[in-house]
N, CA, C and O of each residue as an XYZ file, in Angstrom:
536
protein
N     -42.745    -37.001    157.632
C     -43.219    -36.706    156.288
C     -44.570    -36.003    156.397
O     -45.437    -36.421    157.164
N     -44.736    -34.947    155.634
C     -45.993    -34.221    155.741
C     -47.060    -34.843    154.836
O     -46.763    -35.461    153.814
N     -48.293    -34.656    155.250
C     -49.447    -35.196    154.538
C     -49.538    -34.571    153.146
O     -49.413    -33.355    153.006
N     -49.758    -35.408    152.099
C     -49.876    -34.863    150.741
C     -51.157    -34.046    150.566
O     -52.134    -34.231    151.292
N     -51.132    -33.161    149.611
C     -52.272    -32.287    149.312
C     -53.289    -33.049    148.464
O     -52.926    -33.728    147.504
N     -54.567    -32.928    148.829
C     -55.627    -33.526    148.027
C     -55.725    -32.787    146.690
O     -55.472    -31.584    146.611
N     -56.098    -33.529    145.640
C     -56.247    -32.969    144.297
C     -57.594    -33.421    143.736
O     -58.315    -34.158    144.408
N     -57.948    -33.003    142.528
C     -59.208    -33.479    141.938
C     -59.268    -34.998    141.773
O     -60.363    -35.555    141.687
N     -58.125    -35.683    141.726
C     -58.122    -37.136    141.536
C     -57.560    -37.901    142.733
O     -57.558    -39.132    142.722
N     -57.083    -37.204    143.764
C     -56.440    -37.862    144.902
C     -56.997    -37.357    146.217
O     -57.225    -36.161    146.396
N     -57.214    -38.307    147.152
C     -57.626    -37.955    148.505
C     -56.802    -38.760    149.494
O     -56.755    -39.988    149.417
N     -56.148    -38.062    150.431
C     -55.392    -38.756    151.468
C     -56.362    -39.594    152.276
O     -57.382    -39.087    152.743
N     -56.055    -40.874    152.446
C     -56.966    -41.780    153.143
C     -56.191    -42.974    153.667
O     -55.347    -43.529    152.964
N     -56.471    -43.367    154.882
C     -55.856    -44.559    155.455
C     -56.783    -45.134    156.504
O     -57.577    -44.407    157.101
N     -56.689    -46.425    156.732
C     -57.440    -47.065    157.809
C     -56.500    -47.494    158.922
O     -56.939    -48.021    159.944
N     -55.217    -47.271    158.727
C     -54.233    -47.608    159.746
C     -54.318    -46.602    160.888
O     -54.464    -45.402    160.658
N     -54.228    -47.090    162.103
C     -54.199    -46.197    163.260
C     -52.879    -45.442    163.336
O     -52.780    -44.434    164.034
N     -51.872    -45.920    162.626
C     -50.568    -45.261    162.576
C     -50.561    -44.328    161.365
O     -49.970    -44.642    160.332
N     -51.214    -43.193    161.502
C     -51.400    -42.291    160.365
C     -50.094    -41.731    159.819
O     -50.063    -41.238    158.692
N     -49.011    -41.797    160.597
C     -47.730    -41.327    160.085
C     -47.036    -42.384    159.224
O     -46.007    -42.114    158.606
N     -47.612    -43.591    159.190
C     -47.013    -44.661    158.403
C     -47.070    -44.305    156.920
O     -48.111    -43.880    156.419
N     -45.966    -44.476    156.231
C     -45.898    -44.074    154.836
C     -45.464    -45.186    153.891
O     -45.331    -44.950    152.690
N     -45.242    -46.381    154.400
C     -44.776    -47.430    153.492
C     -45.066    -48.808    154.061
O     -45.183    -48.997    155.272
N     -45.177    -49.756    153.155
C     -45.235    -51.155    153.551
C     -46.596    -51.774    153.750
O     -46.710    -53.000    153.778
N     -47.639    -50.968    153.889
C     -48.947    -51.575    154.160
C     -49.968    -51.333    153.053
O     -51.171    -51.381    153.312
N     -49.522    -51.078    151.840
C     -50.456    -50.714    150.767
C     -51.481    -51.802    150.477
O     -52.628    -51.495    150.153
N     -51.086    -53.068    150.587
C     -52.029    -54.160    150.320
C     -53.137    -54.147    151.364
O     -54.320    -54.173    151.024
N     -52.753    -54.107    152.625
C     -53.737    -54.103    153.714
C     -54.600    -52.847    153.640
O     -55.824    -52.921    153.742
N     -53.961    -51.705    153.465
C     -54.680    -50.429    153.450
C     -55.687    -50.348    152.308
O     -56.832    -49.953    152.526
N     -55.280    -50.716    151.099
C     -56.184    -50.596    149.954
C     -57.369    -51.558    150.070
O     -58.500    -51.200    149.743
N     -57.101    -52.771    150.533
C     -58.204    -53.730    150.701
C     -59.139    -53.259    151.813
O     -60.359    -53.368    151.692
N     -58.570    -52.741    152.884
C     -59.379    -52.228    153.986
C     -60.276    -51.074    153.524
O     -61.468    -51.046    153.830
N     -59.705    -50.140    152.800
C     -60.486    -49.004    152.304
C     -61.597    -49.450    151.354
O     -62.726    -48.966    151.440
N     -61.278    -50.366    150.459
C     -62.252    -50.790    149.443
C     -63.368    -51.653    150.012
O     -64.501    -51.585    149.535
N     -63.067    -52.468    151.028
C     -64.056    -53.402    151.562
C     -64.806    -52.873    152.773
O     -65.858    -53.396    153.139
N     -64.258    -51.827    153.397
C     -64.873    -51.326    154.617
C     -64.492    -52.121    155.851
O     -65.006    -51.862    156.939
N     -63.597    -53.087    155.694
C     -63.111    -53.868    156.832
C     -62.003    -53.080    157.528
O     -61.349    -52.239    156.911
N     -61.801    -53.354    158.795
C     -60.741    -52.653    159.512
C     -59.372    -53.117    159.013
O     -59.226    -54.213    158.472
N     -58.385    -52.259    159.208
C     -57.003    -52.580    158.837
C     -56.579    -53.864    159.539
O     -55.957    -54.732    158.927
N     -56.915    -53.988    160.821
C     -56.527    -55.150    161.612
C     -57.173    -56.433    161.103
O     -56.526    -57.478    161.042
N     -58.449    -56.352    160.739
C     -59.154    -57.537    160.233
C     -58.534    -58.030    158.924
O     -58.341    -59.232    158.741
N     -58.227    -57.113    158.025
C     -57.615    -57.482    156.746
C     -56.214    -58.053    156.981
O     -55.851    -59.080    156.408
N     -55.444    -57.387    157.818
C     -54.079    -57.852    158.118
C     -54.104    -59.275    158.685
O     -53.352    -60.140    158.235
N     -54.967    -59.511    159.671
C     -55.049    -60.841    160.287
C     -55.465    -61.902    159.275
O     -54.911    -63.001    159.271
N     -56.427    -61.589    158.423
C     -56.902    -62.554    157.419
C     -55.803    -62.875    156.409
O     -55.616    -64.035    156.041
N     -55.074    -61.845    155.960
C     -53.988    -62.072    155.000
C     -52.852    -62.875    155.635
O     -52.255    -63.730    154.981
N     -52.557    -62.604    156.894
C     -51.507    -63.363    157.581
C     -51.900    -64.833    157.717
O     -51.083    -65.721    157.472
N     -53.139    -65.087    158.104
C     -53.602    -66.472    158.255
C     -53.568    -67.200    156.910
O     -53.129    -68.348    156.836
N     -54.028    -66.541    155.861
C     -54.025    -67.162    154.540
C     -52.593    -67.352    154.047
O     -52.266    -68.394    153.478
N     -51.747    -66.364    154.259
C     -50.347    -66.470    153.872
C     -49.656    -67.634    154.559
O     -48.844    -68.331    153.950
N     -49.976    -67.841    155.812
C     -49.385    -68.969    156.557
C     -49.807    -70.295    155.937
O     -48.987    -71.200    155.781
N     -51.086    -70.412    155.585
C     -51.581    -71.646    154.958
C     -50.921    -71.892    153.605
O     -50.680    -73.035    153.216
N     -50.632    -70.800    152.892
C     -50.059    -70.908    151.547
C     -48.520    -70.873    151.562
O     -47.888    -70.991    150.512
N     -47.924    -70.712    152.745
C     -46.468    -70.575    152.886
C     -45.940    -69.403    152.062
O     -44.935    -69.509    151.360
N     -46.655    -68.284    152.173
C     -46.276    -67.057    151.471
C     -46.473    -65.871    152.407
O     -47.151    -65.985    153.428
N     -45.893    -64.760    152.064
C     -46.055    -63.539    152.855
C     -47.465    -62.975    152.624
O     -48.050    -63.193    151.563
N     -48.013    -62.254    153.611
C     -49.392    -61.760    153.476
C     -49.594    -60.766    152.340
O     -50.717    -60.609    151.859
N     -48.529    -60.087    151.898
C     -48.680    -59.131    150.798
C     -48.262    -59.711    149.454
O     -48.059    -58.967    148.494
N     -48.132    -61.035    149.376
C     -47.834    -61.723    148.121
C     -49.069    -61.669    147.218
O     -50.194    -61.823    147.692
N     -48.858    -61.451    145.930
C     -49.987    -61.348    144.984
C     -50.912    -62.557    145.054
O     -52.133    -62.411    144.992
N     -50.333    -63.753    145.184
C     -51.162    -64.964    145.242
C     -52.056    -64.955    146.476
O     -53.194    -65.421    146.420
N     -51.553    -64.432    147.583
C     -52.324    -64.396    148.834
C     -53.456    -63.381    148.736
O     -54.614    -63.721    148.979
N     -53.133    -62.131    148.380
C     -54.216    -61.148    148.362
C     -55.184    -61.383    147.215
O     -56.352    -61.009    147.320
N     -54.733    -61.993    146.120
C     -55.668    -62.348    145.038
C     -56.670    -63.384    145.519
O     -57.866    -63.276    145.250
N     -56.176    -64.386    146.232
C     -57.065    -65.431    146.760
C     -58.021    -64.846    147.800
O     -59.201    -65.197    147.831
N     -57.515    -63.965    148.641
C     -58.352    -63.329    149.655
C     -59.453    -62.493    149.004
O     -60.621    -62.608    149.374
N     -59.085    -61.657    148.038
C     -60.090    -60.844    147.350
C     -61.131    -61.714    146.651
O     -62.325    -61.417    146.689
N     -60.679    -62.772    146.023
C     -61.603    -63.708    145.363
C     -62.583    -64.298    146.375
O     -63.768    -64.443    146.075
N     -62.104    -64.637    147.564
C     -62.978    -65.209    148.595
C     -64.027    -64.212    149.073
O     -65.070    -64.603    149.597
N     -63.748    -62.927    148.890
C     -64.702    -61.882    149.279
C     -65.631    -61.475    148.137
O     -66.445    -60.564    148.287
N     -65.504    -62.161    146.986
C     -66.386    -61.871    145.856
C     -65.863    -60.819    144.900
O     -66.633    -60.255    144.123
N     -64.562    -60.542    144.942
C     -63.954    -59.581    144.023
C     -63.410    -60.326    142.814
O     -62.912    -61.445    142.934
N     -63.509    -59.699    141.650
C     -63.059    -60.299    140.394
C     -61.858    -59.530    139.857
O     -61.862    -58.300    139.801
N     -60.835    -60.277    139.464
C     -59.637    -59.670    138.887
C     -59.893    -59.371    137.411
O     -60.383    -60.219    136.665
N     -59.550    -58.146    137.008
C     -59.739    -57.701    135.635
C     -58.374    -57.400    135.013
O     -57.424    -57.047    135.711
N     -58.296    -57.543    133.701
C     -57.052    -57.240    132.981
C     -56.791    -55.737    133.002
O     -57.716    -54.934    133.124
N     -55.533    -55.379    132.883
C     -55.151    -53.971    132.853
C     -55.931    -53.242    131.762
O     -55.977    -53.700    130.621
N     -56.540    -52.118    132.105
C     -57.290    -51.373    131.085
C     -56.326    -50.726    130.092
O     -55.223    -50.318    130.455
N     -56.751    -50.642    128.863
C     -55.912    -50.042    127.806
C     -56.704    -48.992    127.050
O     -57.919    -49.100    126.889
N     -55.993    -47.980    126.593
C     -56.586    -46.946    125.743
C     -56.707    -47.493    124.322
O     -56.189    -48.568    124.017
N     -57.382    -46.760    123.473
C     -57.550    -47.200    122.079
C     -56.218    -47.417    121.377
O     -56.114    -48.270    120.497
N     -55.200    -46.654    121.757
C     -53.879    -46.810    121.138
C     -53.024    -47.865    121.855
O     -51.826    -47.976    121.592
N     -53.635    -48.630    122.752
C     -53.032    -49.726    123.508
C     -52.093    -49.267    124.630
O     -51.444    -50.103    125.258
N     -52.007    -47.976    124.891
C     -51.228    -47.491    126.024
C     -52.010    -47.719    127.315
O     -53.240    -47.781    127.306
N     -51.279    -47.844    128.425
C     -51.922    -48.004    129.722
C     -52.456    -46.662    130.217
O     -51.950    -45.601    129.853
N     -53.484    -46.735    131.051
C     -54.016    -45.551    131.703
C     -53.122    -45.194    132.877
O     -52.595    -46.076    133.556
N     -52.952    -43.904    133.114
C     -52.315    -43.454    134.340
C     -53.370    -43.495    135.446
O     -54.567    -43.432    135.166
N     -52.936    -43.598    136.674
C     -53.874    -43.735    137.792
C     -54.857    -42.569    137.869
O     -56.029    -42.780    138.183
N     -54.410    -41.348    137.591
C     -55.343    -40.208    137.658
C     -56.383    -40.290    136.541
O     -57.495    -39.789    136.711
N     -56.056    -40.903    135.411
C     -57.030    -41.112    134.333
C     -57.994    -42.244    134.702
O     -59.201    -42.140    134.484
N     -57.448    -43.316    135.260
C     -58.252    -44.465    135.679
C     -59.243    -44.058    136.774
O     -60.373    -44.544    136.810
N     -58.811    -43.169    137.659
C     -59.683    -42.719    138.746
C     -61.000    -42.160    138.215
O     -62.051    -42.364    138.822
N     -60.945    -41.459    137.088
C     -62.151    -40.873    136.496
C     -63.158    -41.933    136.060
O     -64.337    -41.630    135.874
N     -62.701    -43.172    135.895
C     -63.547    -44.266    135.414
C     -64.161    -45.066    136.561
O     -64.946    -45.981    136.312
N     -63.825    -44.746    137.803
C     -64.257    -45.563    138.940
C     -65.305    -44.857    139.776
O     -65.114    -43.714    140.192
N     -66.387    -45.523    140.015
C     -67.418    -45.036    140.933
C     -67.389    -45.913    142.179
O     -67.144    -45.431    143.285
N     -67.644    -47.215    141.986
C     -67.642    -48.138    143.109
C     -66.197    -48.487    143.472
O     -65.301    -48.355    142.637
N     -65.965    -48.927    144.701
C     -64.600    -49.251    145.129
C     -63.899    -50.214    144.167
O     -64.459    -51.225    143.744
N     -62.673    -49.868    143.844
C     -61.832    -50.642    142.931
C     -60.442    -50.688    143.546
O     -59.978    -49.706    144.126
N     -59.784    -51.827    143.418
C     -58.413    -51.993    143.897
C     -57.551    -52.265    142.679
O     -57.887    -53.118    141.857
N     -56.434    -51.543    142.555
C     -55.625    -51.693    141.340
C     -54.134    -51.683    141.644
O     -53.672    -51.028    142.579
N     -53.383    -52.442    140.813
C     -51.928    -52.314    140.806
C     -51.603    -50.978    140.170
O     -52.138    -50.638    139.114
N     -50.738    -50.230    140.802
C     -50.307    -48.939    140.273
C     -48.787    -48.939    140.296
O     -48.172    -49.178    141.335
N     -48.189    -48.669    139.146
C     -46.737    -48.743    139.073
C     -46.285    -50.184    139.199
O     -47.063    -51.108    138.967
N     -45.039    -50.374    139.564
C     -44.462    -51.720    139.594
C     -44.844    -52.532    140.828
O     -45.070    -53.737    140.721
N     -44.922    -51.897    141.993
C     -45.106    -52.661    143.231
C     -46.030    -51.971    144.222
O     -45.709    -51.890    145.408
N     -47.154    -51.481    143.765
C     -48.057    -50.766    144.668
C     -49.496    -51.172    144.387
O     -49.863    -51.453    143.247
N     -50.307    -51.198    145.445
C     -51.729    -51.460    145.339
C     -52.445    -50.239    145.901
O     -52.084    -49.735    146.965
N     -53.453    -49.768    145.191
C     -54.164    -48.578    145.614
C     -55.665    -48.779    145.490
O     -56.128    -49.646    144.749
N     -56.416    -47.973    146.218
C     -57.871    -48.032    146.218
C     -58.431    -46.826    145.470
O     -57.943    -45.707    145.625
N     -59.451    -47.062    144.665
C     -60.122    -46.008    143.902
C     -61.605    -46.024    144.272
O     -62.256    -47.067    144.217
N     -62.127    -44.862    144.648
C     -63.542    -44.745    145.000
C     -64.044    -43.392    144.510
O     -63.392    -42.369    144.724
N     -65.197    -43.385    143.854
C     -65.842    -42.133    143.414
C     -64.896    -41.192    142.681
O     -64.769    -40.019    143.032
N     -64.239    -41.719    141.666
C     -63.367    -40.936    140.786
C     -62.108    -40.385    141.455
O     -61.515    -39.423    140.967
N     -61.698    -40.997    142.578
C     -60.486    -40.538    143.264
C     -59.630    -41.720    143.713
O     -60.128    -42.800    144.029
N     -58.329    -41.469    143.726
C     -57.381    -42.396    144.332
C     -57.440    -42.134    145.838
O     -57.297    -40.991    146.273
N     -57.647    -43.173    146.627
C     -57.632    -43.060    148.088
C     -56.373    -43.769    148.566
O     -56.279    -44.995    148.495
N     -55.412    -42.999    149.051
C     -54.105    -43.551    149.386
C     -53.379    -42.576    150.306
O     -53.917    -41.527    150.659
N     -52.150    -42.930    150.692
C     -51.359    -42.036    151.543
C     -50.357    -41.229    150.729
O     -49.628    -40.405    151.281
N     -50.317    -41.462    149.413
C     -49.486    -40.647    148.513
C     -50.159    -40.609    147.152
O     -50.909    -41.520    146.799
N     -49.898    -39.580    146.403
C     -50.527    -39.382    145.096
C     -49.753    -40.160    144.033
O     -48.698    -39.726    143.569
N     -50.295    -41.310    143.661
C     -49.668    -42.171    142.647
C     -50.295    -41.926    141.268
O     -50.210    -42.782    140.387
N     -50.909    -40.783    141.084
C     -51.660    -40.468    139.874
C     -50.897    -40.521    138.568
O     -51.506    -40.708    137.515
N     -49.583    -40.362    138.603
C     -48.800    -40.370    137.362
C     -48.144    -41.719    137.064
O     -47.249    -41.805    136.223
N     -48.585    -42.756    137.747
C     -48.085    -44.113    137.491
C     -49.155    -44.910    136.740
O     -50.349    -44.649    136.892
N     -48.731    -45.862    135.946
C     -49.678    -46.628    135.129
C     -50.407    -47.687    135.953
O     -49.897    -48.191    136.953
N     -51.606    -48.000    135.500
C     -52.470    -48.967    136.172
C     -52.350    -50.325    135.487
O     -52.381    -50.434    134.261
N     -52.213    -51.345    136.310
C     -52.164    -52.724    135.807
C     -53.485    -53.415    136.079
O     -54.548    -52.808    135.953
N     -53.420    -54.679    136.450
C     -54.636    -55.434    136.775
C     -55.374    -54.751    137.928
O     -54.777    -54.046    138.742
N     -56.684    -54.979    137.972
C     -57.482    -54.386    139.046
C     -58.608    -55.335    139.435
O     -58.936    -56.266    138.699
N     -59.193    -55.085    140.599
C     -60.265    -55.926    141.133
C     -61.505    -55.092    141.354
O     -61.430    -53.948    141.803
N     -62.663    -55.681    141.030
C     -63.956    -55.058    141.288
C     -64.835    -56.068    142.009
O     -64.675    -57.278    141.853
N     -65.763    -55.551    142.798
C     -66.696    -56.411    143.533
C     -67.775    -56.894    142.577
O     -68.354    -56.103    141.832
N     -68.041    -58.187    142.602
C     -69.065    -58.767    141.705
C     -70.453    -58.305    142.077
O     -71.427    -58.694    141.432
């Protein structure tokens, strides 16, 4: 698969050493990008916590607890004045400091300095709950 093109709201970014990887590590990758921790450190921490909780490391309960332990706060899905959800490319314009957000039905992405940092452009998917550093 070829690398996606950067846009005004999207920048190809990964902390995985397997740069050709295109699926399955969005939780680890987004947390790694947002926190500055290595992919391996985040993966190991999520696995250890998942084992204690008897859940998979990419389970919402596991990564929510992990983010909370790092001082991140979960926020409700942002809404427009007409109560519609923001698309990821619109939400990106609202982010300066690192933010981690649910995008679409089953994806986690990192937002930094008005851009989505990910391995694919999820800009046309809606944003759900998100986390910010306290």
